[in-house]
C-alpha positions, 0 to 999 in steps of 0.5 A, a space after each residue: 148506039 146502045 152499049 150495056 145499058 148506056 146510050 152512046 152519042 157522037 155530037 159536039 156539046 160544049 156543056 158536057 165538054 166542060 163538065 167532062 173537063 171539070 170531072 177529069 180535073 177533079 179525078 186527076 187531082 185526087 190521083 196525083 199529089 203533084 196536081 193536088 199541090 197545084 190547086 189554088 196556085 197561079 200555076 194551076 191555070 193556063 195563062 195566054 202568052 202572045 208575042 207579036 212583031 210588026 214591020 215598018 208599015 205596021 203589017 204583021 211580020 210574025 208572032 208567037 201564040 202559046 200559054 203557060 201552065 204548071 211551070 211550062 211554056 207551051 208554044 202553040 204557033 210560031 210564024 214569020 212572014 216569008 219576007 222576014 225569014 232569015 233575019 232572026 225574027 223567029 229566034 227573037 220571038 221565041 226568046 222573048 216568049 221564053 223570057 216572059 215565061 221565065 220571069 213573069 210566069 215562073 216557067 222552068 221548061 218549054 214544049 212545042 210540036 212541029 212537023 218535019 217540013 216546018 222547023 225542027 232544025 230551027 228549034 234544035 238550034 234554039 236549044 230544044 231537044 226532040 222527045 217524041 217523033 210520030 211518023 205518019 201524023 198526018 199520013 206522009 208527015 212526021 210530027 216532032 215534040 221538042 222541049 227545052 229547059 229555060 234558064 
């Protein structure tokens, strides 16, 4: 496709993705004093944060996968096996990740996304507040973004 003397392509290209990410980071850093202040600090880089729970047989009972960045914990996945739901394991995994984010990564806030059929009420009980609701994402489902101040 040609658009005003430009060739437009739609393809997966990891090298160009990385170049775009780098250029966007540089542009954003130049435009934002907050992001500029992060450059060269430990908060500049995303750091993985994973918490796992095994049952008595060594099987995976649950886990939390996320990362920290710029004093925020971002919870990407939180899952508890159906056999262990209702026993407080999800609360324990989340509390452990929040404590590690606070003490080891200097995080002050946490954020996550969940769908209406997953766990918005669970997260509210853990102190999270809904800050965004997207109905129909995907169609027939509502997505929630929730945040919490840590500590």
